[in-house]
C-alpha positions in Angstrom: -13.8 -30.4 13.1 -13.3 -27.0 14.7 -10.5 -26.7 17.2 -11.2 -25.3 20.7 -10.4 -21.6 20.9 -9.6 -21.8 24.6 -6.4 -23.8 24.4 -3.1 -22.6 23.2 -0.7 -24.7 21.2 1.7 -24.9 24.1 -1.1 -26.4 26.3 -2.0 -28.9 23.7 1.6 -29.8 23.1 2.3 -30.6 26.7 -0.8 -32.7 27.0 0.1 -34.9 24.0 3.6 -35.8 24.9 6.1 -34.9 27.6 8.8 -34.8 24.9 7.8 -31.3 24.0 10.6 -30.4 21.6 10.0 -33.5 19.4 6.2 -32.8 19.3 6.7 -29.2 18.4 8.6 -30.2 15.3 5.6 -32.4 14.3 2.8 -30.1 15.4 2.6 -28.1 12.2 2.8 -31.0 9.7 1.7 -34.4 10.8 2.5 -37.4 8.6 -0.5 -39.4 7.1 -1.9 -41.9 9.5 -0.5 -40.3 12.6 -3.0 -37.6 13.3 -4.6 -37.5 16.7 -8.1 -36.4 15.9 -8.5 -35.0 19.4 -5.2 -33.1 19.8 -3.9 -32.1 16.4 -4.8 -28.4 16.4 -2.3 -25.6 15.9 -2.6 -21.9 15.6 -1.8 -19.8 12.5 0.8 -17.6 14.2 2.8 -20.7 15.2 2.7 -22.0 11.6 3.9 -18.6 10.3 6.8 -18.5 12.8 7.9 -22.1 12.0 7.5 -21.7 8.3 9.6 -18.5 8.3 10.0 -16.3 5.3 9.0 -18.8 2.6 9.0 -18.7 -1.1 5.3 -18.1 -1.1 5.7 -15.2 1.4 8.0 -13.5 -1.1 5.7 -14.2 -3.9 2.8 -12.5 -2.1 5.0 -9.5 -1.2 6.3 -9.0 -4.7 2.9 -9.4 -6.4 1.3 -6.9 -3.9 4.3 -4.7 -4.6 3.3 -4.7 -8.3 -0.2 -3.7 -7.2 1.1 -0.8 -5.3 3.2 0.3 -8.3 0.0 0.6 -10.2 -1.0 3.4 -7.8 2.1 5.4 -8.7 1.6 4.8 -12.4 -2.1 6.0 -12.2 -1.1 9.2 -10.3 2.1 10.1 -12.0 1.0 9.3 -15.6 -1.6 12.1 -15.4 1.1 14.7 -14.7 2.8 13.8 -18.0 -0.4 13.5 -20.0 -2.0 16.9 -19.0 0.7 19.1 -20.6 0.3 17.2 -23.8 -3.5 17.9 -23.8 -3.2 21.7 -23.7 -4.6 23.2 -26.9 -6.2 19.9 -27.9 -9.0 19.9 -25.4 -11.1 22.5 -23.4 -9.3 24.2 -20.5 -11.7 22.6 -17.9 -10.5 19.1 -18.8 -7.2 19.4 -16.8 -9.0 20.1 -13.5 -11.7 17.6 -14.3 -9.3 14.8 -15.0 -7.3 15.4 -11.8 -10.5 15.6 -9.7 -12.0 12.4 -11.4 -8.9 10.4 -10.5 -8.9 11.4 -6.8 -12.7 11.0 -6.4 -12.4 7.5 -8.0 -9.5 6.6 -5.7 -11.4 7.9 -2.7 -14.6 5.9 -3.4 -12.5 2.9 -4.6 -10.6 2.7 -1.4 -13.8 2.7 0.7 -15.5 0.1 -1.5 -12.4 -2.1 -1.9 -11.5 -2.0 1.8 -15.0 -2.9 2.7 -15.3 -5.7 0.2 -11.9 -7.3 1.1 -13.2 -7.7 4.7 -16.5 -9.2 3.4 -15.6 -11.4 0.3 -11.9 -11.8 0.6 -8.5 -10.3 -0.3 -7.7 -12.1 -3.5 -10.9 -11.5 -5.5 -11.0 -7.8 -4.7 -7.3 -7.3 -5.7 -7.9 -9.3 -8.9 -11.0 -7.3 -9.9 -9.3 -4.0 -9.0 -6.3 -4.6 -11.2 -8.4 -5.8 -14.1 -10.7 -2.8 -13.9 -7.7 -0.4 -13.9 -6.1 -2.2 -16.9 -9.2 -2.3 -19.0 -10.3 1.3 -18.6 -6.7 2.6 -18.9 -6.5 1.0 -22.3 -9.8 2.5 -23.3 -8.7 6.0 -22.0 -5.8 5.9 -24.4 -8.1 5.3 -27.4 -10.6 8.0 -26.7 -10.6 11.7 -27.8 -13.9 13.0 -26.3 -13.4 15.1 -23.2 -16.4 14.0 -21.2 -15.7 10.3 -21.8 -12.0 10.8 -20.8 -13.2 12.2 -17.4 -15.5 9.2 -16.9 -12.8 6.8 -17.8 -10.3 8.4 -15.5 -12.7 8.1 -12.7 -13.0 4.4 -13.4 -9.3 3.8 -13.6 -8.9 5.7 -10.2 -11.7 3.6 -8.7 -9.9 0.4 -9.8 -6.5 1.2 -8.4 -8.1 2.8 -5.3 -9.9 -0.5 -4.6 -6.7 -2.5 -4.7 -4.4 -0.4 -2.5 -6.0 -1.4 0.9 -5.7 -5.1 -0.2 -2.1 -5.0 -1.2 -0.8 -4.2 2.3 -3.5 -6.2 4.1 -2.8 -9.4 2.2 1.0 -9.0 2.5 0.8 -8.5 6.3 -1.2 -11.6 6.8 1.2 -14.1 5.3 4.5 -13.3 6.9 5.9 -13.9 10.4 5.8 -10.9 12.9 9.6 -10.4 12.8 9.6 -9.9 9.0 6.3 -8.0 8.7 7.8 -4.5 8.8 10.4 -5.3 6.1 7.8 -7.1 4.0 5.4 -4.2 4.0 8.2 -1.8 3.3 9.1 -3.8 0.2 5.5 -3.5 -0.9 5.6 0.3 -0.3 8.9 0.5 -2.1 7.2 -0.5 -5.3 5.6 2.9 -5.4 9.0 4.2 -6.2 9.4 1.5 -8.8 6.1 2.6 -10.4 7.1 6.2 -10.5 10.4 5.4 -12.1 8.8 3.2 -14.7 6.2 5.8 -15.6 8.7 8.6 -15.9 10.9 6.4 -18.1 7.9 5.5 -20.3 7.0 9.2 -20.6 10.5 10.0 -21.6 10.7 7.3 -24.2 7.1 7.3 -25.6 5.5 10.7 -25.4 8.0 12.7 -27.6 7.9 10.1 -30.3 4.5 8.5 -30.2 2.3 10.9 -28.3 0.2 10.6 -25.1 -2.3 8.0 -26.5 0.3 5.3 -26.8 1.8 6.3 -23.5 -1.6 6.0 -21.8 -2.2 2.5 -23.2 1.2 1.3 -22.1 0.4 2.5 -18.6 -2.1 -0.4 -18.4 0.7 -3.0 -18.5 1.5 -3.0 -14.7 -2.1 -3.5 -13.7 -2.6 -6.2 -16.3 0.6 -7.9 -15.1 -0.5 -7.8 -11.5 -3.9 -9.3 -12.4 -2.3 -12.2 -14.1 0.1 -12.8 -11.2 -2.8 -12.7 -8.7 -4.8 -15.1 -10.7 -2.1 -17.7 -11.2 0.1 -17.4 -8.1 -1.9 -16.1 -5.1 -4.2 -17.9 -2.7 -6.7 -16.3 -0.3 -5.2 -15.2 3.0 -5.5 -18.1 5.5 -5.8 -15.6 8.3 -8.8 -14.0 6.6 -10.4 -17.4 6.0 -9.9 -18.4 9.7 -11.6 -15.2 10.9 -14.6 -16.1 8.7 -14.8 -19.6 10.1 -13.7 -21.2 6.8 -11.3 -23.6 8.4 -11.3 -26.3 5.7 -10.4 -23.7 3.1 -7.6 -22.3 5.2 -6.2 -25.8 5.8 -6.3 -26.4 2.0 -4.4 -23.2 1.3 -1.7 -24.0 3.9 -1.4 -27.5 2.5 -0.7 -26.0 -1.0 1.9 -23.6 0.5 3.6 -26.5 2.3 3.6 -28.7 -0.7 5.1 -25.8 -2.8 7.8 -25.5 -0.1 8.6 -29.3 -0.4 6.9 -30.3 2.9 5.0 -33.5 2.5 2.4 -35.0 4.7 -1.0 -33.7 5.8 -1.3 -30.5 7.9 -2.7 -30.7 11.4 -6.0 -28.9 12.0 -6.0 -25.1 12.4 -7.5 -23.4 15.4 -10.1 -20.8 14.6 -8.8 -17.3 15.2 -12.1 -15.7 16.5 -15.5 -16.9 17.5 -18.2 -17.5 14.9 -20.2 -14.6 16.4 -17.4 -12.1 15.7 -16.8 -13.3 12.2 -20.4 -12.9 11.2 -21.0 -9.4 12.6 -22.4 -7.0 10.0 -20.0 -4.5 8.5 -21.9 -1.6 10.1 -21.2 -3.0 13.6 -17.6 -3.8 12.8 -16.9 -0.4 11.3 -18.4 1.3 14.3 -15.6 -0.2 16.4 -13.1 2.0 14.5 -14.5 5.1 16.4 -15.0 3.3 19.7 -12.4 2.5 22.3 -9.9 0.9 22.2 -9.4 1.6 18.4 -10.7 5.2 18.4 -7.4 6.9 19.5 -5.4 4.9 17.0 -7.8 5.7 14.2 -7.9 9.5 14.9 -4.1 9.7 15.3 -3.5 7.8 12.1 -6.1 10.0 10.3 -4.1 13.1 11.3 -0.8 11.4 10.1 -2.3 10.3 6.8 -3.8 13.7 6.0 -0.6 15.5 6.9 1.8 13.3 5.0 -0.5 13.1 2.0 -0.8 16.9 1.6 2.9 17.4 2.0 4.2 14.4 0.1 1.6 14.1 -2.7 1.3 17.8 -3.1 5.0 18.3 -3.8 5.7 15.1 -5.7 2.7 15.5 -8.0 3.7 19.0 -8.9 7.4 18.5 -9.2 7.3 18.5 -13.0 5.4 21.8 -13.0 7.5 23.4 -10.2 10.7 22.4 -11.9 9.6 24.1 -15.1 8.3 27.2 -13.2 11.7 27.6 -11.4 13.6 26.9 -14.6 15.4 24.0 -12.9 17.3 21.6 -15.2 18.6 18.3 -13.9 19.3 16.7 -17.3 22.3 14.6 -18.2 22.4 15.5 -21.9 21.5 18.3 -24.3 17.9 17.3 -24.8 15.1 19.7 -25.6 13.0 21.2 -22.9 10.3 18.5 -22.9 12.7 15.6 -22.6 14.7 17.4 -20.0 11.5 17.7 -17.9 11.0 13.9 -18.0 14.7 13.3 -17.1 14.4 15.7 -14.2 11.3 13.9 -12.9 13.1 10.5 -13.3 16.0 11.8 -11.2 13.8 13.1 -8.5 11.9 9.8 -8.3 15.2 7.8 -8.2 16.3 9.9 -5.2 14.0 7.9 -3.0 16.0 4.7 -3.5 18.2 5.2 -0.4 15.2 6.0 1.8 13.4 2.8 0.6 16.4 0.6 1.3 16.9 2.2 4.8 13.2 1.5 5.7 13.4 -2.2 4.6 16.6 -2.7 6.7 15.7 -0.7 9.8 11.9 -0.7 10.3 11.9 -4.0 12.3 14.6 -3.1 14.9 14.7 0.8 15.0 10.9 0.9 15.6 8.1 2.4 13.4 7.5 5.5 15.4 11.1 6.8 15.5 11.5 6.4 11.7 8.2 8.0 10.9 8.6 11.0 13.3 12.2 11.6 12.3 11.4 11.4 8.6 8.5 13.8 8.9 10.4 16.4 10.9 13.3 16.4 8.4 10.9 16.5 5.5 9.1 19.5 7.1 12.4 21.4 7.4 13.3 20.6 3.8 9.9 21.9 2.6 10.5 25.1 4.5 13.9 25.4 3.0 12.5 24.9 -0.5 10.0 27.6 0.0 12.8 30.2 0.6 15.2 29.2 -2.1 15.7 31.3 -5.3 15.0 29.9 -8.7 17.7 27.5 -9.9 19.1 24.0 -9.5 19.1 24.4 -5.7 15.3 23.8 -5.7 15.7 20.6 -7.7 18.3 19.3 -5.3 16.1 20.0 -2.3 13.3 18.2 -4.0 15.5 15.2 -4.5 16.5 15.1 -0.8 12.9 15.7 0.3 11.7 12.7 -1.8 14.5 10.5 -0.4 13.7 11.4 3.2 9.9 11.6 3.1 9.5 8.2 1.5 10.8 6.7 4.7 7.8 8.1 6.6 5.4 7.1 3.9 6.6 3.5 3.9 6.5 3.3 7.7 3.0 4.8 7.7 1.8 1.9 5.5 3.3 -0.5 8.0 1.8 1.1 11.0 -1.7 1.5 9.5 -1.8 -2.2 8.5 -0.8 -3.4 12.0 -3.0 -1.1 14.1 -6.3 -2.8 13.2 -7.6 -6.4 13.6 -8.1 -8.8 10.7 -11.9 -8.3 10.5 -11.5 -4.5 10.2 -8.0 -4.2 8.6 -9.2 -3.7 5.0 -12.0 -1.4 5.9 -9.6 0.7 8.1 -7.0 0.9 5.4 -9.7 2.0 2.9 -10.9 4.8 5.1 -7.4 6.0 5.9 -6.4 6.0 2.3 -9.6 7.8 1.4 -8.7 10.5 3.9 -5.3 10.7 2.3 -6.8 11.1 -1.2 -8.9 14.0 0.1 -5.8 15.7 1.6 -3.9 15.1 -1.6 -6.7 16.6 -3.7 -6.6 19.7 -1.5 -2.8 19.9 -2.0 -3.2 19.7 -5.7 -5.7 22.6 -5.6 -3.5 24.7 -3.4 -0.4 24.2 -5.5 -2.4 25.0 -8.7 -3.3 28.5 -7.5 -0.2 29.4 -5.5 3.2 30.6 -6.4 4.8 27.6 -4.8 6.4 29.2 -1.7 3.2 29.5 0.3 2.0 26.0 -0.5 5.4 24.5 0.4 5.3 26.3 3.8 1.8 24.9 4.4 3.2 21.4 3.5 5.9 21.9 6.1 3.5 22.7 8.8 1.2 19.7 8.1 4.2 17.3 7.9 5.3 18.5 11.4 1.8 17.9 12.8 1.9 14.4 11.3 5.3 13.8 13.0 3.8 14.9 16.4 0.8 12.7 16.0 2.9 9.6 15.1 4.8 9.8 18.4 1.5 9.1 20.3 0.9 5.8 18.4 1.9 2.4 19.9 4.8 0.6 18.3 3.7 -2.9 17.4 7.1 -4.1 16.0 7.5 -7.9 16.2 4.1 -8.5 17.7 1.4 -10.8 16.4 -1.5 -9.2 14.5 -4.8 -8.9 16.3 -7.8 -10.7 14.7 -10.7 -9.1 16.5 -11.1 -5.9 18.5 -10.5 -6.2 22.3 -13.7 -6.4 24.3 
């Protein structure tokens, strides 16, 4: 039975029984034998609101967070491996490996975002994490330069395919009032991944070499794949937009049972019409560049490219820049190589306060204020860093920059997920992350040929442009997600 789209839960509730408060308590889960076949429909948003932040919600958020940590491990691990390869491989390998990762992530984001809107969130995330884990292990076992480049492309493709899904899936299983905090938790795991990979580099590379380190970098992706396989269901919201009502009801039944709620769930209302859910991807994707989504898409594109150039550019080259400036942020008398790992670990840890602030404030201070404020401060810090002399002052500014800019990065993930309807959400995230990868690749090239000061000044300008663009976006805090573009 497919429930009528034209009637809201409130209308149905009043028709069933004048004792509205009592019926609302029973509307989401109807005991066996008491289901009215004509009137037992309910909508997904109402179920989310009444269920609140459940144990399953937290499970999805944390598993998706592990998937996001894989992105940090993939990117940051290369910055520790490349210095170890010098003298062992041809000089062209360094640039080729970096380019292969970003090209893989770019294409992976486009393919993964598209597929998660076509075949589902769960299977794409599972396949992406397995792909990254398998090819990362093989990367650590190979010594041929051309094969290393091909493997790095495949690992980048895997993690790139998974990132649009992590935020999309997490957003679709939590109530509106908790969505900003939930997505901020997912984003915070990027910091966790960067700290983990810096710690592994510090502990493993000096003693065991980069091969063992590279193999160990597959652990987060493998862990995420196992958790997805055993703990996660397909997104009920996605199933409803595809007209797969029975499957959505079965998923909700399992979630309710895991939460200790007995009985049989009432029937779900379809979220969109069957015509919308069966549109081809080409027609759906065209809506991104048509009103009313066009302005959102263009503004978010500007924000993504600005923040990715400024943030990725500086963070990816922090180990190199620290060494170039002679900055030492060590806490013991280690040799120069170990001191470099400790310095990177300290800079990564500096983002902890910013991540906590985002989780606590994003749902009541508003997305736009946090994003714009963070980008403006980050822009000023980048300009300051470009004018500082060599020394520990540069390292301190980098730490503060990382702690402030991560607020804007996390809020951008939240905003981007909320701005697009369910049937386009994965595809939009894939395109936006792809644009971000291109900008990050450009930043890497600029930083590799510059003295540092000019590149940091350019980062400051682009971060300021990102801040201005974010002010023009609507704030969707505490509002329900859209499921199809407005007519």
